[in-house]
Structures are given as C-alpha cells and as structure tokens.
C-alpha positions as semicolon CSV with decimal commas, in nm:
position;residue;x (nm);y (nm);z (nm)
1;M;0,000;0,000;0,000
2;D;0,290;0,236;-0,076
3;G;0,364;0,259;0,299
4;W;0,035;0,442;0,363
5;P;-0,162;0,361;0,678
6;I;-0,454;0,120;0,689
7;L;-0,690;0,209;0,971
8;S;-1,024;0,088;1,096
9;P;-1,285;0,302;1,274
10;S;-1,145;0,167;1,600
11;G;-0,814;0,334;1,522
12;S;-0,589;0,028;1,486
13;R;-0,295;0,104;1,258
14;S;-0,046;-0,086;1,048
15;N;0,221;-0,003;0,789
16;V;0,279;0,340;0,938
17;P;0,596;0,504;0,807
18;P;0,828;0,660;1,064
19;P;0,785;1,033;1,118
20;V;1,002;1,258;0,910
21;T;1,177;1,533;1,103
22;G;1,412;1,809;1,011
23;H;1,263;1,847;0,664
24;R;1,064;2,128;0,522
25;V;0,700;2,031;0,460
26;K;0,609;2,020;0,093
27;T;0,325;2,247;-0,012
28;T;0,298;2,154;-0,380
29;P;-0,053;2,061;-0,502
30;L;0,051;1,698;-0,530
31;A;0,190;1,695;-0,175
32;L;-0,131;1,847;-0,038
33;V;-0,341;1,595;-0,228
34;E;-0,128;1,306;-0,108
35;E;-0,167;1,420;0,252
36;A;-0,546;1,449;0,207
37;F;-0,561;1,091;0,081
38;R;-0,315;0,963;0,340
39;T;-0,544;1,074;0,625
40;L;-0,859;0,916;0,483
41;P;-0,829;0,580;0,665
42;E;-0,807;0,736;1,011
43;R;-1,124;0,935;0,940
44;Y;-1,322;0,639;0,807
45;L;-1,668;0,603;0,961
46;G;-1,734;0,248;0,848
47;A;-1,998;0,112;0,612
48;P;-2,292;-0,131;0,612
49;A;-2,227;-0,503;0,646
50;G;-2,098;-0,658;0,325
51;F;-1,987;-0,324;0,182
52;D;-1,684;-0,363;-0,047
53;V;-1,640;-0,090;-0,306
54;T;-1,328;0,020;-0,491
55;Y;-1,310;0,385;-0,590
56;H;-1,069;0,539;-0,839
57;V;-1,032;0,914;-0,789
58;R;-0,882;1,077;-1,098
59;L;-0,733;1,423;-1,062
60;G;-0,689;1,535;-1,419
61;D;-0,496;1,856;-1,357
62;I;-0,210;1,681;-1,177
63;G;-0,231;1,358;-1,375
64;H;-0,269;1,115;-1,083
65;T;-0,526;0,855;-0,984
66;F;-0,575;0,731;-0,628
67;E;-0,744;0,405;-0,535
68;V;-0,963;0,386;-0,224
69;R;-1,109;0,050;-0,127
70;C;-1,379;0,074;0,140
71;T;-1,512;-0,227;0,328
72;E;-1,730;-0,260;0,635
73;R;-1,454;-0,159;0,878
74;T;-1,152;-0,039;0,684
75;A;-1,048;0,203;0,414
76;R;-0,732;0,128;0,217
77;V;-0,567;0,395;0,004
78;R;-0,295;0,376;-0,255
79;K;-0,145;0,613;-0,505
80;G;-0,200;0,461;-0,844
81;V;-0,431;0,171;-0,910
82;S;-0,413;-0,203;-0,855
83;K;-0,538;-0,478;-1,082
84;R;-0,871;-0,470;-0,901
85;P;-1,131;-0,306;-1,128
86;A;-1,299;0,010;-1,003
87;D;-1,665;-0,003;-0,903
88;V;-1,682;0,378;-0,919
89;V;-1,466;0,636;-1,094
90;I;-1,473;0,992;-0,960
91;G;-1,308;1,262;-1,168
92;T;-1,224;1,614;-1,055
93;D;-0,923;1,846;-1,008
94;A;-0,687;1,896;-0,715
95;P;-0,834;2,227;-0,586
96;T;-1,187;2,085;-0,587
97;W;-1,073;1,767;-0,415
98;L;-0,896;1,962;-0,142
99;K;-1,207;2,176;-0,085
100;L;-1,416;1,860;-0,057
101;R;-1,176;1,709;0,197
102;A;-1,175;2,035;0,400
103;G;-1,555;2,050;0,400
104;E;-1,562;2,383;0,218
105;I;-1,800;2,233;-0,041
106;N;-1,981;1,903;-0,082
107;G;-1,987;1,663;-0,373
108;V;-2,338;1,755;-0,485
109;E;-2,237;2,119;-0,499
110;A;-1,926;2,030;-0,699
111;F;-2,144;1,830;-0,939
112;R;-2,381;2,124;-0,968
113;H;-2,095;2,340;-1,095
114;R;-1,968;2,052;-1,312
115;D;-1,640;2,041;-1,121
116;L;-1,685;1,670;-1,057
117;Y;-1,810;1,370;-1,252
118;A;-1,870;1,007;-1,162
119;R;-1,903;0,684;-1,357
120;G;-2,023;0,351;-1,225
121;E;-2,293;0,302;-0,964
122;L;-2,411;0,652;-0,881
123;D;-2,543;0,568;-0,536
124;M;-2,199;0,442;-0,435
125;A;-2,034;0,748;-0,588
126;V;-2,251;0,986;-0,385
127;R;-2,200;0,774;-0,074
128;F;-1,819;0,815;-0,085
129;E;-1,801;1,158;0,076
130;G;-2,020;1,056;0,369
131;L;-1,790;0,768;0,461
132;F;-1,527;0,999;0,613
133;R;-1,515;1,256;0,889
134;L;-1,378;1,596;0,795
135;P;-1,017;1,668;0,898
136;D;-1,117;1,854;1,217
137;G;-1,344;1,572;1,333
138;R;-1,669;1,724;1,207
139;D;-1,935;1,505;1,050
140;P;-1,936;1,499;0,669
141;N;-2,140;1,760;0,486
142;L;-2,363;1,495;0,334
143;R;-2,455;1,137;0,409
144;V;-2,623;0,860;0,216
145;H;-2,805;0,628;0,451
146;D;-3,025;0,326;0,397
147;V;-3,362;0,361;0,566
148;Q;-3,505;0,018;0,644
149;L;-3,882;-0,018;0,615
150;P;-4,097;-0,332;0,610
151;G;-4,024;-0,509;0,282
152;R;-3,803;-0,238;0,132
153;R;-3,490;-0,029;0,181
154;V;-3,475;0,336;0,080
155;S;-3,145;0,500;-0,015
156;T;-3,157;0,860;0,109
157;L;-2,913;1,147;0,060
158;T;-2,918;1,417;0,330
159;L;-2,736;1,751;0,323
160;G;-2,778;2,100;0,468
161;D;-2,943;2,234;0,782
162;G;-3,282;2,397;0,839
163;P;-3,644;2,307;0,766
164;D;-3,675;1,964;0,607
165;V;-3,737;1,926;0,233
166;L;-3,793;1,587;0,067
167;L;-3,716;1,550;-0,305
168;I;-3,902;1,273;-0,489
169;H;-3,791;1,172;-0,839
170;G;-3,993;1,061;-1,141
171;L;-4,045;0,735;-1,327
172;G;-3,719;0,571;-1,434
173;A;-3,512;0,838;-1,260
174;A;-3,334;0,854;-0,924
175;K;-3,228;1,110;-0,665
176;S;-2,948;1,218;-0,900
177;S;-3,210;1,406;-1,105
178;F;-3,239;1,645;-0,809
179;F;-2,869;1,710;-0,742
180;D;-2,875;2,069;-0,869
181;L;-3,190;2,158;-0,675
182;A;-3,066;1,978;-0,363
183;A;-2,746;2,183;-0,361
184;N;-2,940;2,505;-0,421
185;L;-3,187;2,440;-0,140
186;A;-2,912;2,334;0,100
187;D;-2,732;2,663;0,025
188;G;-3,062;2,840;0,095
189;G;-3,094;2,713;0,452
190;Y;-3,283;2,385;0,419
191;R;-3,204;2,031;0,527
192;V;-3,260;1,834;0,208
193;H;-3,338;1,464;0,175
194;A;-3,328;1,322;-0,179
195;L;-3,483;0,976;-0,198
196;D;-3,458;0,683;-0,433
197;L;-3,806;0,534;-0,431
198;P;-3,812;0,154;-0,395
199;G;-3,758;-0,006;-0,734
200;F;-3,530;0,274;-0,851
201;G;-3,173;0,396;-0,805
202;G;-2,991;0,261;-0,502
203;S;-3,300;0,142;-0,315
204;S;-3,417;-0,217;-0,293
205;K;-3,633;-0,350;-0,575
206;P;-3,892;-0,593;-0,442
207;A;-4,045;-0,803;-0,719
208;I;-4,376;-0,816;-0,534
209;A;-4,500;-0,467;-0,448
210;P;-4,791;-0,250;-0,566
211;Y;-4,575;0,044;-0,684
212;S;-4,880;0,268;-0,657
213;A;-4,899;0,633;-0,550
214;R;-5,043;0,523;-0,216
215;W;-4,764;0,270;-0,156
216;F;-4,495;0,521;-0,249
217;A;-4,663;0,777;-0,020
218;D;-4,653;0,529;0,268
219;T;-4,286;0,471;0,190
220;V;-4,200;0,842;0,207
221;L;-4,395;0,880;0,530
222;G;-4,204;0,582;0,669
223;V;-3,875;0,750;0,580
224;M;-3,991;1,065;0,757
225;D;-4,074;0,861;1,067
226;E;-3,734;0,688;1,067
227;L;-3,553;1,021;1,025
228;D;-3,765;1,186;1,298
229;I;-3,916;1,436;1,056
230;E;-4,253;1,549;1,186
231;K;-4,337;1,781;0,898
232;A;-4,161;1,863;0,571
233;H;-4,184;2,043;0,241
234;L;-4,228;1,803;-0,052
235;V;-4,087;1,860;-0,400
236;G;-4,163;1,600;-0,666
237;N;-4,108;1,567;-1,038
238;S;-4,345;1,368;-1,263
239;M;-4,437;1,051;-1,071
240;G;-4,270;1,204;-0,766
241;G;-4,507;1,500;-0,793
242;R;-4,801;1,261;-0,789
243;V;-4,658;1,094;-0,478
244;A;-4,614;1,432;-0,307
245;L;-4,977;1,518;-0,379
246;E;-5,089;1,181;-0,245
247;I;-4,907;1,248;0,082
248;G;-5,068;1,592;0,102
249;L;-5,412;1,441;0,050
250;R;-5,373;1,160;0,300
251;R;-5,156;1,320;0,569
252;P;-5,179;1,699;0,534
253;E;-5,056;1,750;0,891
254;R;-4,715;1,610;0,785
255;V;-4,673;1,853;0,493
256;R;-4,565;2,217;0,503
257;A;-4,589;2,284;0,130
258;I;-4,583;2,099;-0,203
259;A;-4,397;2,192;-0,521
260;A;-4,510;1,962;-0,804
261;L;-4,284;1,982;-1,110
262;C;-4,467;1,849;-1,416
263;P;-4,659;1,609;-1,190
264;A;-4,807;1,288;-1,331
265;V;-5,169;1,390;-1,281
266;A;-5,446;1,159;-1,405
267;F;-5,480;1,136;-1,783
268;I;-5,813;1,250;-1,929
269;K;-5,797;1,068;-2,264
270;R;-5,711;0,704;-2,206
271;D;-5,746;0,546;-2,550
272;F;-5,505;0,266;-2,463
273;H;-5,670;0,186;-2,131
274;P;-5,771;-0,174;-2,224
275;L;-5,424;-0,250;-2,364
276;V;-5,245;-0,107;-2,062
277;R;-5,463;-0,311;-1,827
278;F;-5,363;-0,621;-2,022
279;L;-4,989;-0,548;-2,002
280;R;-4,889;-0,695;-1,668
281;P;-4,579;-0,578;-1,475
282;E;-4,481;-0,942;-1,433
283;F;-4,354;-0,930;-1,792
284;G;-4,057;-0,746;-1,641
285;L;-3,940;-1,072;-1,489
286;L;-3,848;-1,189;-1,839
287;P;-3,481;-1,105;-1,909
288;H;-3,446;-0,821;-2,157
289;R;-3,258;-0,495;-2,207
290;L;-3,339;-0,166;-2,372
291;R;-3,090;-0,065;-2,641
292;R;-2,881;0,237;-2,555
293;G;-3,016;0,431;-2,851
294;I;-3,373;0,388;-2,728
295;V;-3,284;0,510;-2,379
296;E;-3,095;0,809;-2,520
297;R;-3,384;0,912;-2,745
298;Q;-3,631;0,886;-2,458
299;L;-3,404;1,096;-2,237
300;W;-3,354;1,369;-2,496
301;S;-3,728;1,376;-2,571
302;M;-3,791;1,506;-2,220
303;F;-3,606;1,829;-2,299
304;C;-3,714;2,121;-2,512
305;D;-3,355;2,239;-2,552
306;P;-3,114;1,945;-2,593
307;D;-2,821;2,176;-2,516
308;A;-2,958;2,221;-2,163
309;L;-2,834;1,873;-2,073
310;D;-2,458;1,834;-2,043
311;P;-2,355;1,541;-2,269
312;T;-2,135;1,397;-1,994
313;V;-2,433;1,403;-1,758
314;S;-2,655;1,237;-2,016
315;D;-2,401;0,957;-2,055
316;V;-2,410;0,898;-1,678
317;V;-2,791;0,898;-1,674
318;V;-2,814;0,649;-1,960
319;D;-2,548;0,424;-1,807
320;E;-2,725;0,426;-1,472
321;F;-3,067;0,352;-1,622
322;Q;-2,932;0,058;-1,819
323;R;-2,748;-0,076;-1,515
324;V;-3,056;-0,052;-1,290
325;Y;-3,296;-0,180;-1,558
326;G;-3,084;-0,494;-1,582
327;S;-3,246;-0,606;-1,254
328;A;-3,573;-0,797;-1,281
329;G;-3,705;-0,612;-0,976
330;A;-3,631;-0,277;-1,140
331;R;-3,811;-0,380;-1,459
332;V;-4,117;-0,485;-1,260
333;A;-4,109;-0,157;-1,067
334;F;-4,082;0,049;-1,387
335;L;-4,366;-0,130;-1,564
336;A;-4,594;-0,141;-1,259
337;S;-4,538;0,228;-1,183
338;A;-4,603;0,331;-1,545
339;R;-4,917;0,117;-1,556
340;N;-5,051;0,268;-1,235
341;I;-4,988;0,622;-1,358
342;Y;-5,181;0,560;-1,680
343;L;-5,470;0,380;-1,510
344;D;-5,520;0,646;-1,242
345;K;-5,891;0,731;-1,264
346;P;-5,945;1,104;-1,334
347;F;-6,307;1,155;-1,229
348;G;-6,593;0,986;-1,047
349;R;-6,588;0,837;-0,701
350;G;-6,231;0,817;-0,580
351;G;-6,106;0,994;-0,895
352;F;-5,790;1,199;-0,883
353;Y;-5,935;1,543;-0,957
354;P;-6,228;1,524;-0,710
355;R;-5,973;1,417;-0,448
356;L;-5,734;1,696;-0,549
357;A;-6,004;1,948;-0,456
358;E;-5,950;1,847;-0,092
359;L;-5,576;1,922;-0,090
360;E;-5,489;2,141;0,210
361;P;-5,113;2,219;0,204
362;P;-5,010;2,515;-0,016
363;A;-4,929;2,381;-0,361
364;L;-4,722;2,508;-0,653
365;F;-4,756;2,342;-0,994
366;V;-4,476;2,403;-1,245
367;W;-4,536;2,293;-1,604
368;G;-4,312;2,287;-1,909
369;S;-4,446;2,455;-2,224
370;H;-4,292;2,179;-2,440
371;D;-4,353;1,882;-2,211
372;R;-4,454;1,588;-2,431
373;L;-4,532;1,353;-2,141
374;I;-4,748;1,576;-1,919
375;P;-4,857;1,870;-2,139
376;P;-4,926;2,202;-1,966
377;G;-5,291;2,177;-2,074
378;F;-5,348;1,970;-1,760
379;R;-5,331;2,292;-1,560
380;R;-5,692;2,355;-1,663
381;Y;-5,815;2,052;-1,470
382;V;-5,593;2,137;-1,174
383;A;-5,732;2,491;-1,170
384;E;-6,090;2,361;-1,172
385;A;-6,020;2,128;-0,881
386;L;-5,782;2,352;-0,686
387;P;-5,824;2,720;-0,780
388;G;-5,613;2,829;-0,480
389;A;-5,298;2,664;-0,611
390;D;-5,020;2,858;-0,784
391;Q;-4,952;2,741;-1,141
392;I;-4,663;2,848;-1,360
393;V;-4,571;2,745;-1,715
394;L;-4,202;2,769;-1,801
395;D;-4,147;2,874;-2,162
396;S;-3,925;2,653;-2,377
397;C;-3,903;2,385;-2,111
398;G;-3,971;2,012;-2,119
399;H;-4,056;1,752;-1,857
400;V;-3,765;1,794;-1,615
401;P;-3,752;2,165;-1,522
402;Q;-3,512;2,112;-1,230
403;V;-3,254;1,993;-1,486
404;E;-3,341;2,199;-1,794
405;R;-3,409;2,526;-1,608
406;P;-3,232;2,469;-1,275
407;E;-3,188;2,827;-1,153
408;Q;-3,538;2,940;-1,246
409;T;-3,695;2,628;-1,099
410;A;-3,493;2,661;-0,779
411;G;-3,602;3,024;-0,747
412;L;-3,969;2,932;-0,784
413;V;-3,942;2,648;-0,534
414;R;-3,753;2,855;-0,276
415;R;-4,003;3,139;-0,302
416;H;-4,293;2,898;-0,258
417;L;-4,138;2,729;0,043
418;A;-4,051;3,065;0,199
419;Q;-4,410;3,182;0,159
420;A;-4,533;2,867;0,328
421;E;-4,288;2,922;0,614
422;A;-4,405;3,282;0,650
423;L;-4,766;3,167;0,669
424;G;-4,675;2,927;0,947
425;A;-4,743;2,625;0,722
426;R;-5,108;2,646;0,818
427;R;-5,358;2,429;0,640
428;F;-5,438;2,572;0,303
429;T;-5,795;2,503;0,199
430;R;-5,958;2,711;-0,074
431;R;-6,088;2,946;0,192
432;G;-5,742;2,959;0,351
433;A;-5,586;3,045;0,014
434;A;-5,822;3,336;-0,035
435;A;-5,755;3,462;0,316
436;A;-5,380;3,443;0,261
437;A;-5,414;3,639;-0,064
438;R;-5,607;3,914;0,119
439;E;-5,340;3,928;0,390
440;A;-5,063;3,961;0,132
441;A;-5,245;4,241;-0,055
C-alpha cells in the first residue's frame, strides 16, 4: 500500500511510516493531495455489512489517480491503481478535491458546478463523501443512509441544515435528477433529503410490491418517521409530484408545502386503457434490455432544448438507467409504476381530480411549455379542482424543469417554500388560500 496507513474506525494502525523530522514540509498541489488521501483511513466512519467498493479518484490537472477500497470496517488507500477493477470512478481536479476534503464544499455542490463527474454506480459514488469525517473531526457535509422499512430499503441522501425538504424523483429516474436543486436548497438554509423510491436507483427493488402512488406515499412517510421528521416540504417531479400530492391528500398535517414539477396527474384521454390493463408488470421478470439508442432518445425527448443537458451528464444517466434496468425487480417496478400512472382514474368516485379538490397544504404546480409527457394543458383541470394553487408554465421547457431550467426552478421552489414558512405552514384550503391572498395584498 505504498507505505500508507490502513486504519479501521477503531483506530488500529499498520504499515505506518516513521515520522520525518528536520525536513521542510512540501506544499505543492501533489503533496497536499497526497496528505489528504493519506489521512482518509483514520477518518473512516465504516460502512454497512458486506460493503466492499473500490473507488478510483482521478485528478486530471495533476495527472494522478488514487485508489480507495472501502469495506465494512476499513479504508485502504494507494497512489496509483491495482489490478482490481474500479466499481466507481470519480473525476475532478486537485483544488476541488482539497475543498471537498476540508468540508468547504460538498460533492453535490461540486457536481452542480460541473467540477466533478462520476461513472459507475451513482449511489456508491454519492456515498463516498459521507464515509469519512472531515479533517477537524466534524461530521461529513452529506450522508447517504439506507432507511429500512418493512419489505423495502430506501437510499436517502441528506445535506444542509434547516427546515426539512424531501425531493421525490420521477419514473425511471433517481435522486441524481435532483442534485442541482438539492445543492441550491441546501445553500438556501434547508435540510434536504433526496430519496430513491423503492424499485429505482440505489434502493431495494422488491419483485412483489404494488408500486402505486399510495404505496410510495406510505414509503415516504415511513422515511420521515425513521428520520424523525414530523413535517416537511415536498418537491416531486413527474411521478414524484403525484406521490407528493398523495401524501398531502392523505396526511396533510405532515406537509408544510408541495412543489409539483410536471406532476403525473391523471390522464383525461385514455385510448389505450384496455391495452395497458392487459400489459402486466410481471412481464418485467423476463430477461431483456433496452438498447442504448432507445434510452438516449427517450431521455432527450424530455427536454425542449437538448443543449440544456450536459452530454457527460446524459451519458451517466443512460449508463445508470441501463445498469438498474438490468435487474428484474427494477423492470417490474418500472412497468408497474407506469401502468398505475396511466390507469389512475381522473373523475368519479375516488377519482384523482375530485380528491385533489381536498388538498390542504399550499401547492405550486410548475409545467413545461414543451412537455410531451405531461402537457401544460393539464393545468386547466388542476385549476378547476384547486383554484387556490399557484400554477406556472415555463417557456421553452420540457418535462424535467429542475434539470433543464435549474436556476429558475430553484427560485420558484424557494419562493414557494418561503411563503409557506411565512404563513406558518397552516392548512391551506380554498378558503385559507383566499384569506392568505387578502393578507398579502
């Protein structure tokens, strides 16, 4: 191990080189980087049972790669790489890496500014930073923890301090779709929790589960219970927006405010209803893959402006989707979730829109003018059911506004959450909305 120390969380040490005295300390970028890596093992916090992940950290500006192998109890570091293949590759530059190690920034923030990239399993890449204490003994700026619930495990990223905000991704996506917004909200004084819903991302993928809005809502509420979150703001995109609304309808006392970004509201025209009912999620148990070209086209179709998505980011998204979709459980989750979205009854007893009329928490609906999946025309039905809600259409925007228009979307969300905080997060019925408007006038 190049004479570098191997430590466990208990502090046992081996292969420690003798101290060097009488020499001037090097302050070159490489020397500073080497020292930052050399101290990683003694700051290791440990990992879940069975954890064994090899990271390659590439620092392009100084032309060096460092290998960090993390197991349940130990972290081993070497300059250069061994013959063991990397599970995750993290690329950045020396100044960014040193800021990360000092706790001046976090990895999500570095990703937001495109100062860092990752290849391999994204959940493990994001988890890396939270495996180590900061040099002065402080807790890491972000942590990825596995929340255990009956029958499923939920991978959750937490960063920041302040009122709690939960970010809920859409169909086929993961918490990585909210990295930019998570960093922005954390900078704005919120404690942010980005979830991978069961069946997606780094969470477990049970082959037998309903994957309905109600089941996902129960899952999010379970995560809140495990994290001791009494009440939170909810921000959801697409399917995640539908889940946020379901939580607001069923447990309004747990919700401060809702920001629904292109939410998967109930379809009005359902010409393929009989066919969709016939297509069972169990077909996902049959081994199959989606060709990369198909996944890429579907990803790009969600954007109005293709240039809004960094090509390196799109490569990561496509790689991650194909990796996750290779699991039978993930295929079942994807098909079952899509089927449930399409079959959601719009009207009549128990229909979505009559239920939406009873929503109490303050709600913001953000639509994309060029959204092909959930067209902005749905705002008409939302307005009829919930006239007190704020609705905004972003010009020249597709289905993922937090990615395509990150700064504008973050500004809208932060303003909405701040207004809810100012109002004391009181229940927001139609009458309450009108009263709040009079107070603001």
